[in-house]
C-alpha positions in Angstrom: -1.0 -8.7 24.5 -2.1 -6.6 21.1 -5.2 -8.1 19.5 -4.2 -9.8 15.7 -4.9 -7.6 12.7 -7.2 -10.4 11.7 -9.0 -10.3 14.8 -9.6 -6.9 15.2 -10.9 -6.5 11.7 -13.5 -9.6 12.3 -14.4 -7.4 15.8 -14.7 -4.3 14.0 -16.8 -5.4 10.7 -18.2 -8.7 12.1 -16.6 -10.8 9.2 -17.9 -14.4 9.2 -14.2 -16.8 8.2 -16.7 -18.6 5.3 -17.4 -15.2 3.4 -16.2 -15.5 0.2 -13.3 -13.2 -0.8 -12.9 -10.4 -1.7 -14.9 -9.4 1.5 -16.0 -6.1 1.6 -15.2 -4.0 3.8 -17.1 -0.5 5.0 -13.7 1.3 5.8 -11.8 4.2 4.5 -7.7 4.3 3.7 -7.5 7.4 5.6 -9.2 6.3 8.8 -10.3 2.7 9.8 -7.4 1.0 8.1 -4.4 3.4 9.5 -6.2 2.4 13.3 -6.4 -1.1 12.0 -2.7 -0.8 12.0 -1.5 1.3 15.3 -4.0 -1.1 16.7 -2.1 -4.2 16.0 1.3 -2.6 16.9 2.7 -2.3 13.5 5.5 0.0 13.8 7.7 -0.3 10.1 6.2 -0.3 7.1 6.6 0.9 3.4 4.8 2.9 0.8 5.1 1.9 -2.8 4.1 4.7 -4.9 4.4 8.2 -3.0 4.1 10.6 -5.0 3.8 14.1 -3.0 4.4 12.1 0.5 0.1 12.8 1.4 -0.8 9.7 2.5 2.9 9.0 4.0 2.0 11.9 6.2 -1.4 10.6 7.5 0.3 7.0 8.1 3.0 8.9 10.2 0.5 11.1 12.1 -2.0 8.0 12.7 1.1 5.4 14.4 3.3 7.8 16.3 6.9 6.7 15.8 6.0 4.6 12.9 9.3 3.7 11.0 7.8 4.3 7.5 9.9 3.8 4.6 8.4 5.6 1.1 9.9 4.5 -2.0 9.1 6.3 -5.2 11.7 6.3 -8.2 10.0 9.5 -9.1 11.6 9.1 -12.7 9.8 9.6 -16.2 10.2 5.9 -17.6 8.7 3.8 -20.2 4.9 3.1 -20.0 4.8 6.2 -17.1 6.5 9.0 -18.9 3.5 9.2 -21.3 1.4 11.2 -19.1 3.6 13.0 -16.7 6.9 15.1 -17.1 10.2 14.6 -15.3 9.7 18.5 -14.3 6.6 17.4 -12.5 8.2 14.2 -10.8 11.0 16.3 -9.4 8.4 18.9 -7.9 6.3 15.8 -6.6 10.0 15.0 -5.0 10.6 18.6 -3.4 6.9 18.5 -2.0 7.4 15.0 -0.4 10.9 16.3 1.3 9.4 18.9 2.3 6.3 17.6 4.1 7.9 14.8 5.6 11.9 14.8 6.1 11.8 18.5 7.7 9.5 17.2 10.3 11.5 15.8 13.2 8.5 14.0 14.5 8.5 11.7 11.8 10.5 8.5 11.1 11.0 8.2 7.5 13.2 7.4 4.6 12.8 8.4 1.6 14.0 6.1 -1.3 13.8 7.1 -4.7 14.6 4.0 -6.6 11.8 1.3 -8.5 10.2 -0.8 -6.1 12.2 -4.1 -7.5 15.1 -2.2 -6.7 14.5 -1.1 -3.3 13.1 -4.4 -2.0 16.8 -5.3 -2.4 17.0 -3.8 0.6 14.9 -5.8 2.8 15.1 -9.0 4.2 12.2 -11.2 4.2 9.9 -10.4 7.3 11.1 -6.8 7.9 7.7 -5.2 7.7 4.6 -5.0 9.7 2.9 -3.4 6.3 2.9 -2.5 2.7 1.0 -0.6 0.7 1.3 -0.7 -2.9 0.4 2.5 -4.4 2.6 2.7 -7.5 2.2 2.2 -11.4 -1.3 0.6 -11.9 -0.5 -1.2 -15.2 -0.8 -5.0 -14.5 3.0 -6.3 -14.9 3.9 -3.4 -12.5 1.4 -4.7 -10.0 1.9 -8.0 -9.7 5.6 -7.5 -9.9 5.5 -5.7 -6.9 3.0 -8.0 -4.7 5.5 -10.9 -5.5 8.4 -8.4 -4.5 6.8 -6.9 -1.5 4.6 -9.3 -0.1 7.4 -12.1 1.1 9.3 -8.7 2.8 6.1 -9.0 5.4 5.9 -11.1 8.3 3.3 -13.1 9.5 0.3 -11.5 10.8 1.5 -8.5 8.9 -0.3 -7.0 6.2 0.0 -6.6 2.2 -1.9 -4.1 1.0 -2.5 -1.7 -1.7 -5.0 1.3 -3.4 -7.1 1.6 -6.8 -8.9 -2.0 -6.9 -10.8 -0.6 -9.4 -11.6 -1.1 -13.2 -9.6 0.8 -15.8 -11.9 3.3 -17.3 -13.7 4.0 -14.1 -12.4 7.8 -14.2 -11.3 10.0 -17.0 -7.7 9.4 -17.5 -5.6 7.4 -19.9 -3.7 5.4 -17.6 -4.3 2.0 -17.6 -5.0 0.1 -14.4 -4.7 -3.5 -13.9 -5.3 -3.8 -10.3 -8.1 -5.9 -10.2 -7.0 -8.4 -12.7 -3.4 -8.4 -10.7 -4.7 -8.9 -7.2 -7.2 -11.3 -8.1 -4.8 -13.6 -10.4 -2.0 -13.3 -7.0 -4.5 -14.3 -4.6 -5.6 -17.1 -6.5 -2.7 -18.4 -7.4 -1.8 -18.2 -3.8 -5.0 -19.8 -2.6 -5.2 -16.4 0.0 -8.4 -16.4 1.9 -9.7 -14.1 3.9 -9.0 -11.2 1.6 -10.8 -7.6 1.6 -11.7 -5.0 -0.1 -12.5 -1.7 0.9 -15.9 0.5 0.2 -15.5 3.8 1.6 -13.1 5.7 -0.6 -13.8 6.1 -4.3 -10.6 4.5 -5.0 -10.9 0.9 -3.0 -8.4 -0.3 -0.8 -7.4 -4.2 -1.0 -5.0 -5.9 1.5 -4.8 -9.2 3.4 -3.3 -10.2 6.6 -0.4 -12.8 6.2 -0.7 -16.2 7.9 
C-alpha cells in the first residue's frame, strides 16, 4: 500500500505535527516535490501557468505515465500584457507543443484557456495534484486556489510557485502570492501547510484532508 503524501513528508523531513504553519522544508520543486508526487501514487495532475512547458516536462519525466493537464491561455490580457507581447506568447505555445505533444511517451493535454475556464472541465476530486503558477496578482492567485482546490481529491496536493515578496527580484510584475496563500490557509484553517527552501523561488503546498 502506498504511503500518503503527508506521511511521506513526516518521514522524509521529520515534520513535527505541532509546528506552526507554514512549515519550511529544505527541498526543491524540481526533485523532492516530484518524488513526493510519484511515491504517493499521484497519476493525474494539472499545471496552471505553463509558459514554455519546461516544468511540465520535468513532471512527466519524474512520474512515468502521469496524465498532465497543461493550462495556460498564453494570451496578452489586461494586467498581464504590460510585460509580454502576444507574439512572444504564441512562440511559448509553439515551444510547449514541440516539447510535450510531440513526445509519444508523455500523456499531456495542452489547454489554451484561462485558469477559470479550464477548471470547468474537471469534476470535484478529479485530480491528484495541482501546481498553480499563473498570474501572480493577488486577485488571480486567490481565484486560482478557490477554483482548483476543490478539484483535488482528499490526500492529493494543492501547490504553487513563487511564494516570495514583491520586489524580491528585478521585475515589475506584481506579486501577491504570499498574501493570497496566507489569506486562504487562514480562512480555511489549513494546517499543516508547507513552504520549500531549496530553490530561488519557493513553492507552497498542502495535502488535502
